[in-house]
N, C-alpha and C positions, 0 to 999 in steps of 0.2 A: 504494500500499499504506499502511496505517496500523497503528500498534502502540500497546498500552497494557500497563500492569503492574498486577496486582493486589497491592497492598502488604500485604494480609492473608496472602498466601501467600509473599511475598518472605523469603528466608533471609539476605539481605545478604551473599552470597558475592562478589559483584562480578564474576562471570564475564561478565555482559552488557556491563558497561563496559569490561572487558578486550578483549572481542571487537569491540565497536562503540562506541567512546567518542563517536562522532558523533551517536548516538541515545540512549544510556543514560548515566545518571550516578547515583552514590550521594550522598545528602545526609547532613547531620549526624545524622539520626535512624537512620542505618545501613541505610536502605532504598533500593532502586533506583527510579528515575523515568525517564520518557522526556523527551526535549527536542526542541525545533525550533530549530535554530541555537543562540543563547545563552539562550533562554527555556525554563526547566524547567517542565514541566506537572505541578505538584503541588498546584494549588488550582482545581478539585477534582482529586483523584487518581483512580485506578481507571479504569473504562470511560469516565468523563466526560473523562478526560485523554488522548484519542486524539492521537497525533502523527503527522504526515505523514513518511514515511520518505524522505529525499533520494534522488534517482536515483543508482543505482550501489551503495547500501548494502543492498539487499533481501536478498542472499545472506548477509550478515554478520548481519542481524536474524534471519533464519531459523536460522542457526547458533546465535545466542545463545538463541533460544527452545528449541531442542532440547537445548542443553547445560545450561540452567537447572536446578539441583537442586530448586528450589521449584515449578518448572513454573507460574510466575506471569506469563510473557510471552504476550500474546495478539496475534495478527496478524489484521487484516482486509484481505483482497485487494481 
């Protein structure tokens, strides 16, 4: 599974980071980004910043996408 965030839709609520901090993080611009390990995929962001979801976190990523008020989290199975 891979995941990315459309920063144009992100509201910066941080629910994704709260639900799954292993995959999501908020940066100083107040927007959420995906990460792989310690590497934040913010250059380029959006669909070009696809992150591989670590095994065992798929359900948490799905929950984050469902709970996101900006509906900006996109999952590719």
